[in-house]
ROSE-495739 format. One record per residue (C-alpha): x, y, z. Coordinates in nm, 4 decimals. Each point is the difference from the previous one (the first is absolute). Example, Ala and Ser with C-alpha at 12.3 -4.5 7.8 and 13.67 -1.06 7.14 Angstrom:
// residues 2
R         xx         yy         zz
R     1.2300    -0.4500     0.7800
R     0.1370     0.3440    -0.0660
***
This chain:
// residues 436
R         xx         yy         zz
R   -10.7051    -5.7271    -2.6816
R    -0.3440    -0.0100    -0.0266
R    -0.2107     0.3228    -0.0964
R    -0.3483    -0.1388     0.0048
R    -0.0492    -0.1784    -0.3172
R     0.3374     0.0952    -0.1242
R     0.3710    -0.1451     0.0747
R     0.2961     0.2741     0.0218
R     0.3306    -0.1322    -0.0388
R     0.2792     0.1758     0.2035
R     0.3870    -0.0534     0.0771
R     0.0198    -0.1675     0.3390
R    -0.0144     0.2642     0.3122
R    -0.1632     0.2372    -0.1940
R    -0.3848     0.1113     0.0618
R    -0.2017     0.3351     0.0729
R     0.1746    -0.0063     0.3666
R     0.3370     0.0302    -0.1324
R    -0.0667     0.2463    -0.2790
R    -0.1570     0.2198     0.2605
R     0.2995    -0.0255     0.2520
R     0.2396     0.1011    -0.3132
R    -0.2409     0.2861    -0.0637
R    -0.0125     0.1113     0.3719
R     0.3804    -0.0283     0.0746
R     0.0480     0.2387    -0.2846
R    -0.2528     0.2544     0.1174
R     0.1286    -0.0337     0.3763
R    -0.3549    -0.1110     0.1006
R    -0.1035    -0.2757     0.2313
R    -0.2491    -0.2793    -0.0631
R    -0.1375     0.0639     0.3452
R    -0.1353     0.3243    -0.1978
R    -0.1571    -0.1731    -0.2654
R    -0.3575    -0.1260    -0.0711
R    -0.0435    -0.3014    -0.2616
R    -0.3048    -0.0736    -0.1636
R    -0.0625    -0.3101    -0.2392
R    -0.2374    -0.2622    -0.1179
R     0.1661    -0.2938    -0.1214
R     0.2773    -0.2782     0.1551
R     0.2879     0.2030    -0.1553
R    -0.0595     0.2487     0.2697
R     0.0429    -0.2001     0.2842
R     0.3787     0.0916     0.0526
R    -0.0876     0.3876    -0.0519
R    -0.2833     0.0099     0.2419
R     0.2188    -0.1778     0.2494
R     0.3017     0.2216    -0.0477
R    -0.1921     0.3061     0.0717
R    -0.1357     0.1275     0.3493
R    -0.3603    -0.0073    -0.1366
R    -0.1107    -0.2363    -0.2730
R    -0.3508     0.0478    -0.1445
R    -0.1577    -0.2249    -0.2436
R    -0.2863     0.1509    -0.2047
R    -0.3616    -0.1572     0.0373
R     0.0528    -0.2383    -0.2939
R     0.3281    -0.1327     0.0519
R     0.0869    -0.3433     0.0207
R    -0.1573    -0.1762     0.3582
R     0.3725    -0.0973     0.1135
R     0.1030     0.3570    -0.0437
R    -0.3039     0.1373     0.1715
R     0.0661    -0.2394     0.3005
R     0.3302     0.1220     0.0470
R    -0.0434     0.3380    -0.0578
R     0.0042     0.2637     0.3040
R    -0.2962     0.2153    -0.1795
R    -0.2520    -0.0961    -0.2596
R    -0.1719     0.2672    -0.1774
R    -0.3666     0.0128    -0.0124
R     0.0137     0.0731    -0.3965
R     0.1516    -0.1786    -0.2839
R     0.2745     0.0531    -0.2694
R     0.0803     0.3680    -0.0197
R    -0.2863     0.1056     0.1923
R     0.1566    -0.1779     0.3024
R     0.3283     0.1867    -0.0817
R    -0.1684     0.3277     0.0076
R    -0.1595    -0.1002     0.3404
R     0.3344    -0.0814     0.1527
R     0.1356     0.3502    -0.1055
R    -0.2945     0.1908     0.1152
R     0.0697    -0.1743     0.3590
R     0.3884     0.0675    -0.0199
R    -0.0676     0.3762    -0.0646
R    -0.2950     0.0154     0.2704
R     0.1880    -0.1926     0.2595
R     0.3440    -0.1462    -0.0721
R    -0.1903    -0.3267     0.0437
R     0.0241     0.0737     0.4057
R    -0.3386    -0.1945     0.0364
R     0.1491    -0.3153    -0.1181
R     0.2981    -0.0300     0.2385
R    -0.1437    -0.2866     0.1828
R     0.0261    -0.2199    -0.3255
R     0.3648     0.0730    -0.0070
R     0.0669    -0.2193     0.3010
R     0.2484    -0.2011    -0.1740
R     0.2303     0.2860     0.0331
R    -0.0187     0.0480     0.3824
R     0.3098    -0.0251     0.2199
R     0.0799    -0.2059     0.2630
R     0.0224     0.1472     0.3339
R    -0.0142    -0.2965     0.2228
R    -0.2451    -0.2342     0.1426
R    -0.2820     0.0199     0.2845
R    -0.0231    -0.2426     0.2714
R    -0.2130    -0.2576    -0.2204
R     0.2716     0.0158    -0.2657
R    -0.1715     0.1907    -0.2634
R     0.2023     0.2475    -0.2022
R    -0.0309     0.3796     0.0895
R     0.0722     0.1722    -0.2921
R     0.0347     0.3839    -0.1534
R    -0.1398     0.1188    -0.3122
R     0.2973     0.1690    -0.1791
R    -0.1858     0.2823    -0.1179
R    -0.2485     0.2358     0.1672
R     0.1240     0.0212     0.3365
R     0.2105     0.2465     0.2084
R     0.1712    -0.1766     0.3008
R     0.1166     0.0926     0.3296
R     0.2348    -0.2294     0.1820
R     0.0438     0.0858     0.3567
R     0.2036    -0.1634     0.3023
R     0.2960     0.0988     0.2523
R     0.3359    -0.0890    -0.1095
R     0.1056    -0.3688    -0.0370
R    -0.3385    -0.1603    -0.0110
R     0.0641    -0.1096    -0.3749
R    -0.1321     0.2982    -0.2360
R     0.2802    -0.0873    -0.2301
R    -0.0627    -0.3623    -0.0135
R    -0.3874     0.0663    -0.1064
R     0.1240     0.2682    -0.2304
R     0.2762    -0.1750    -0.1586
R    -0.2304    -0.3224    -0.0586
R    -0.2879     0.2227    -0.1714
R     0.2771     0.1660    -0.2145
R     0.1382    -0.3378    -0.0891
R    -0.3235    -0.1373    -0.1090
R    -0.0797     0.3141    -0.2156
R     0.2946    -0.0164    -0.1743
R    -0.0448    -0.3624    -0.0790
R    -0.3338     0.0635    -0.1703
R     0.1718     0.3161    -0.1973
R    -0.1103     0.2944     0.2016
R     0.2243     0.2783    -0.0058
R     0.0642     0.1778     0.3507
R     0.1991     0.2743     0.1255
R     0.1149     0.0237     0.3497
R     0.1185     0.2979     0.1680
R     0.2386    -0.0982     0.2725
R     0.0925     0.2770     0.2544
R     0.2123    -0.2271     0.2200
R     0.1809    -0.2504    -0.2123
R    -0.1942    -0.2865     0.1125
R    -0.0687    -0.1695    -0.3297
R     0.3513     0.0800    -0.1977
R     0.0584    -0.3907    -0.0337
R    -0.3466    -0.0789    -0.1208
R    -0.0709    -0.1723    -0.3476
R    -0.1207    -0.0026    -0.2432
R     0.0569     0.3946    -0.0119
R     0.2372     0.2487    -0.1240
R     0.1318     0.2212     0.3157
R     0.0885     0.3652    -0.0660
R     0.1777     0.2186     0.2470
R     0.2436    -0.0385     0.2642
R     0.0463     0.1333     0.3593
R     0.2423     0.2338    -0.1691
R    -0.2163     0.1163    -0.2842
R    -0.3705     0.0450    -0.0636
R    -0.1094    -0.1646    -0.3478
R    -0.1172     0.2822    -0.2760
R    -0.3912    -0.0468    -0.0927
R     0.1296    -0.0550    -0.3531
R     0.2092    -0.2949     0.0846
R    -0.3236    -0.1500     0.1764
R    -0.2242     0.0445    -0.3101
R     0.2773    -0.1719    -0.2127
R    -0.0513    -0.2947     0.1845
R    -0.3978     0.0183    -0.0004
R     0.0165     0.0605    -0.3624
R     0.0465    -0.3873    -0.0317
R    -0.3296    -0.1619     0.1302
R     0.1703    -0.3154     0.0963
R     0.2362     0.1922     0.2686
R    -0.0778     0.1493     0.3388
R     0.1608     0.2289     0.1753
R     0.1375     0.0748     0.3606
R     0.0644     0.3559     0.0627
R     0.2664     0.0352     0.2976
R    -0.0385     0.3209     0.1738
R     0.2465    -0.0514     0.2728
R     0.2259     0.2992    -0.1755
R    -0.2665     0.2299     0.0939
R    -0.0453     0.1606     0.3361
R    -0.3047    -0.0392     0.1872
R    -0.1223     0.3707    -0.0664
R     0.0631    -0.0452    -0.3598
R    -0.1649    -0.3516    -0.0589
R    -0.3789     0.1665    -0.0267
R     0.1413     0.2317    -0.2773
R     0.2025    -0.2442    -0.2018
R    -0.2989    -0.2636     0.0138
R    -0.2497     0.2899    -0.1292
R     0.2241     0.0682    -0.2987
R     0.0110    -0.3852    -0.0711
R    -0.3724    -0.0646     0.0591
R    -0.0647     0.2777    -0.2513
R     0.1980    -0.2233    -0.3052
R    -0.1526    -0.3212     0.1388
R    -0.3178     0.1650    -0.0543
R     0.0737     0.0981    -0.3434
R     0.1110    -0.3652    -0.0886
R    -0.3374    -0.1294     0.1690
R    -0.1957     0.2405    -0.2214
R     0.1667    -0.1150    -0.3230
R     0.0639    -0.3695     0.0774
R    -0.2039    -0.0922     0.3114
R     0.3208    -0.0929     0.1198
R     0.1736    -0.0533     0.2682
R    -0.3020    -0.2469     0.1012
R     0.0780     0.0319     0.3836
R     0.1845     0.3104     0.1717
R     0.1244    -0.1367     0.3334
R     0.1192     0.2855     0.2406
R     0.1989    -0.1916     0.2964
R     0.0474     0.2267     0.3266
R    -0.2814     0.2444    -0.1882
R     0.0455     0.2138     0.3254
R     0.3092     0.0996    -0.1325
R    -0.1423     0.0829    -0.3484
R    -0.3349     0.1636     0.1020
R     0.0427     0.0704     0.3549
R    -0.3218     0.1679     0.2059
R     0.2019     0.3251    -0.0058
R     0.0307     0.0230    -0.3553
R    -0.1889     0.2948    -0.0994
R    -0.0332    -0.0646    -0.3953
R    -0.1162    -0.3584     0.0679
R    -0.3429     0.0699    -0.1453
R     0.1440     0.1294    -0.3129
R     0.2376    -0.2809    -0.0073
R    -0.2124    -0.3104    -0.0211
R    -0.2085    -0.0223    -0.2781
R    -0.3707     0.0518     0.0176
R    -0.1046    -0.3409    -0.0764
R     0.3029    -0.2255     0.0851
R     0.0015    -0.3661    -0.0915
R     0.1950    -0.3136     0.0608
R     0.2050     0.1443     0.2994
R     0.1719    -0.1507     0.2789
R     0.1233     0.2008     0.2752
R     0.1909    -0.1653     0.3069
R     0.0396     0.1852     0.3213
R     0.0500    -0.0619     0.3846
R    -0.2652     0.2247     0.0934
R    -0.2920     0.1504    -0.1990
R     0.0237     0.2986     0.1982
R     0.3089     0.1168    -0.1362
R    -0.1223     0.0034    -0.3599
R    -0.1646     0.2891    -0.1908
R    -0.3724    -0.0166     0.0418
R    -0.0427     0.0219    -0.3814
R     0.1792    -0.3040    -0.0518
R    -0.1985    -0.1874     0.2488
R    -0.3305     0.0975    -0.1227
R     0.0753    -0.1652    -0.3264
R     0.0344    -0.3262     0.1834
R    -0.2814    -0.2737    -0.0549
R     0.1678    -0.2987     0.1695
R     0.2121    -0.0348     0.3047
R     0.2285    -0.2680     0.0523
R     0.1275    -0.0102     0.3709
R     0.2809    -0.1721     0.1863
R     0.1258    -0.0012     0.3430
R    -0.1347    -0.0623     0.3801
R    -0.2415     0.2878    -0.0198
R    -0.1748     0.0239    -0.3423
R    -0.3007     0.1928     0.1650
R     0.2222     0.2630     0.1151
R     0.1290     0.0540    -0.3771
R    -0.3864     0.0096    -0.1062
R    -0.0626     0.2654     0.2498
R     0.3266     0.1871    -0.1161
R    -0.1004     0.0090    -0.3447
R    -0.4068     0.1114     0.0694
R     0.1470     0.2817     0.2105
R     0.2379     0.1081    -0.2814
R    -0.2807     0.0290    -0.2581
R    -0.2535     0.1319     0.2794
R    -0.2315    -0.2892    -0.0324
R    -0.1871    -0.1880     0.3375
R     0.2345    -0.3293     0.0497
R    -0.2243    -0.3079    -0.0902
R    -0.2073    -0.1189     0.3172
R     0.0402    -0.3535     0.0929
R     0.2477    -0.2506     0.2001
R     0.3785     0.0682     0.0004
R     0.1842    -0.1854    -0.2771
R     0.2292    -0.2594     0.0699
R     0.3637     0.0123     0.0596
R     0.1951    -0.1516    -0.2790
R     0.2930    -0.2247    -0.0216
R     0.2802     0.1285    -0.2332
R    -0.1253    -0.2580    -0.2698
R    -0.3536     0.1139     0.0024
R    -0.1832     0.3111    -0.1256
R    -0.3597     0.1634     0.0024
R    -0.2053     0.1016    -0.2904
R    -0.2240     0.2951     0.0573
R    -0.2057     0.1166    -0.2818
R    -0.0907     0.3777     0.0697
R    -0.3644     0.0443     0.0522
R    -0.0485    -0.3531     0.0015
R     0.0667    -0.0821     0.3483
R     0.0780    -0.3868    -0.0875
R     0.3315    -0.0857     0.1264
R     0.2097    -0.3120    -0.1591
R     0.2706    -0.1510     0.2070
R     0.2497    -0.1663    -0.2031
R     0.3774    -0.1598     0.0017
R     0.2120     0.1812    -0.2293
R     0.1334    -0.1862    -0.2990
R     0.3899     0.0704     0.0161
R     0.1751     0.0718    -0.3179
R     0.2331    -0.2501    -0.1403
R     0.3179     0.1417     0.1013
R    -0.0243     0.1366     0.3654
R     0.0106     0.3432     0.0450
R     0.3783     0.0737     0.1432
R     0.0399     0.2596     0.2354
R     0.1627     0.3039    -0.2132
R     0.2692     0.1572     0.2227
R     0.0698     0.3190    -0.1959
R    -0.3023     0.1419     0.1599
R     0.1364    -0.0456     0.3596
R     0.3622     0.0807    -0.0977
R    -0.0369     0.3058    -0.2056
R    -0.3583     0.0875    -0.0655
R    -0.2365     0.2379     0.2468
R    -0.1955    -0.1561     0.2830
R    -0.3106     0.1588     0.0752
R     0.0307     0.2362     0.3106
R    -0.1223    -0.2103     0.2507
R     0.2211    -0.3022    -0.0819
R     0.3325     0.2152    -0.0056
R     0.2422    -0.0446     0.3004
R     0.0600     0.2957     0.2292
R     0.2671     0.0395     0.1935
R    -0.0770     0.2104     0.2830
R     0.2435    -0.0672     0.2872
R    -0.0415    -0.0692     0.3629
R    -0.1599     0.3512     0.0776
R    -0.1979     0.0674    -0.3241
R     0.2261     0.2374    -0.1144
R     0.0388    -0.1186    -0.3614
R    -0.1948    -0.0831    -0.2986
R     0.1883    -0.1661    -0.2395
R    -0.2406    -0.1964    -0.2650
R     0.1309    -0.2683    -0.2079
R    -0.1958    -0.0685    -0.2940
R     0.1856    -0.3257    -0.1120
R     0.2869    -0.2228     0.1075
R     0.2442     0.1834    -0.1590
R    -0.0774     0.3016     0.1769
R    -0.0201    -0.1754     0.3076
R     0.3538    -0.1677    -0.0208
R     0.1296     0.3434    -0.0730
R    -0.1829     0.1830     0.3067
R     0.0913    -0.2844     0.2160
R     0.3715     0.0565    -0.0870
R    -0.0364     0.3443     0.0977
R    -0.2239     0.0297     0.3035
R     0.1908     0.0519     0.3387
R     0.0586    -0.3367     0.2277
R    -0.2780     0.1181     0.2266
R    -0.2770     0.0269    -0.2413
R     0.1357    -0.3314    -0.1891
R    -0.0094    -0.2024     0.3336
R    -0.3472     0.1285     0.1135
R    -0.1893    -0.1089    -0.2988
R     0.2313    -0.3349     0.0054
R    -0.1241    -0.0634     0.3712
R    -0.3431     0.0420    -0.0707
R    -0.0115    -0.2520    -0.2843
R    -0.0976     0.2945    -0.2484
R     0.2301    -0.1219    -0.2855
R    -0.1429    -0.3954    -0.0021
R    -0.3657     0.1435     0.0159
R     0.0690     0.2207    -0.2932
R     0.1236    -0.2355    -0.1994
R    -0.2710    -0.2372     0.0578
R    -0.3188     0.2431    -0.0146
R     0.1468     0.2246    -0.2710
R     0.2613    -0.1560    -0.1771
R    -0.2105    -0.3442     0.0166
R     0.3238    -0.1975     0.0455
R    -0.0343    -0.2534     0.3008
R     0.3393    -0.1456    -0.0846
R     0.1788     0.3520     0.0191
R    -0.2138     0.0782     0.3147
R     0.1445    -0.3406     0.1797
R     0.3557     0.1306    -0.0910
R    -0.0847     0.3026     0.1560
R    -0.1496    -0.1327     0.3246
R     0.2997    -0.2033     0.0383
R     0.2160     0.3002    -0.0139
R    -0.2113     0.2107     0.2529
R     0.0146    -0.3043     0.2510
R     0.3590    -0.0223    -0.0178
R     0.0747     0.3395     0.1866
R     0.2630     0.0895    -0.2432
R     0.1970     0.3197     0.0003
R    -0.1554     0.2713    -0.2447
R     0.2606    -0.0436    -0.2561
R    -0.0182    -0.3955    -0.0365
R    -0.3589     0.0352     0.0285
R    -0.0363     0.2325    -0.2863
R     0.2445    -0.1751    -0.2043
R    -0.1969    -0.3394     0.0233
R    -0.3306     0.1435    -0.0489
R     0.1498     0.1735    -0.3300
R     0.1774    -0.3331    -0.1106
R    -0.3638    -0.1750     0.0309
R    -0.1540     0.2547    -0.2035
R     0.2343    -0.0080    -0.2557
R     0.0341    -0.3557    -0.0287
R    -0.3798    -0.0234    -0.1133
R    -0.0802     0.3416    -0.1899
R     0.2576     0.1957    -0.2250
R     0.0303     0.3296     0.1925
***
C-alpha cells in the first residue's frame, strides 16, 4: 500500500479500516460514531469505513477528492481545526456532505430517490390502520440495519415479532426487563425489538419511561442505538400521560414515532418532530391534528392528495414543501402478525362491543381470544342480534383487517343458522386462522 513516497507491506486483507474495526469491537463502539482524518493513500479504507472521512489540506489529491470534508489548514493544524469543530458543533454543519449515508424511503413520480438522513431527524409517521405504515417502517429499518445503524424498536402490539434482523425480547405473557434490552444493545451489530404485549395498556407508559431512561444512558455513553422507533406511540406516550414532558429528553434525536392519530400522542413528544411522513386517504386531516395537538396553526394552502397504500407524503415542518413518493418495500414483505389480534389489546374504538337488541349490555372484547370467550357466553338473543346486523364480519374486516375471516363470517350471517350452529362456525373460522 502506498503511503505518499513510501510503500507499506501488509498481510492480505489488513489495513487501517480492519484495525479500527477490531478496536471498535473491543470497545463496543460503532464506526458510525467515528470521524477519521488522514493525508495519504493508505488512509482511503479508513476514511470510507467511518461516518465522516476528513482529509487535511496537504493530503494527496485523490484522498481530498474522496473525503467528506477537507480542512482549511494542513498537517497537525488541520487536525486541531477539526477537533475544534467537533467540540463546537459535532460537525452538524457538514451533514449534507455526508449524503452517501442517506437511507432510501422510496421514489418520486420522476423516479428520483427520496432519502432520509440517518441522523439529525425526529420523524412522525402517521396514518390510519391498514395503509402501509408497517411496510414503510420495516423497509427503513431493514436498510438502516444493512448499513450497520443500530435500532431499538418498542413494539406495544407485537406487530414486529417476526422482523429480522433484530432480537425480539418479551412475549404476551412476560414483559422484558430493561437489563435484557441493554444486554442486546451492548453489541453494536445487534438490534432490539421490545415486545410489550405482556404489559397492560395502563402500564405501558410507565414501563416505557423506565426503559427510555436506560436507553438514554446508553446513548450518552456510546451514542447508540442510532435510532429509537416507537410503534403505536400513542400507547407509550398518550396525550393523557402527565409525566410526558419529563419523559421526553430535552433534545431528542433520531426518533421515529408511528401512530394512527397525532392527536392521541403527548404534545411534548410531537414538539420534537421536524419531519412528518403521512399515509392514507386524508393526509390533510393528519397535519391538522398534528398542528392542533401542539397548538400551532395548520399550514395554509391546498388540501393534500389522497394516497394509495404504496404511497406516502413527506412534509418537513416549517418548510411547507410536500414530497409525494412511492414507498420502497422491504425485501421480505411484512407478514401480518396475528398475535396482536389474538391476544393483544386493541384500542378502545376498535374493540367489539356486545350491546344486545335493547342496548342493555356493554361487553367489550379487546382481542379475538376475549371475543370468542364472550361469544360463547352471551345469551342467544344478543348473539343473533349482532349476527343478523352483520356486526361480526364488519369487525373482522375493519378492526382485525382480515378480509378472508370477514368473508367467512358473512357466509354464516347470510345462512340464517340457529344460534348454537352459527356460534360454532364463527368460532371455528377464528380458530383456524388465529391461535386463540
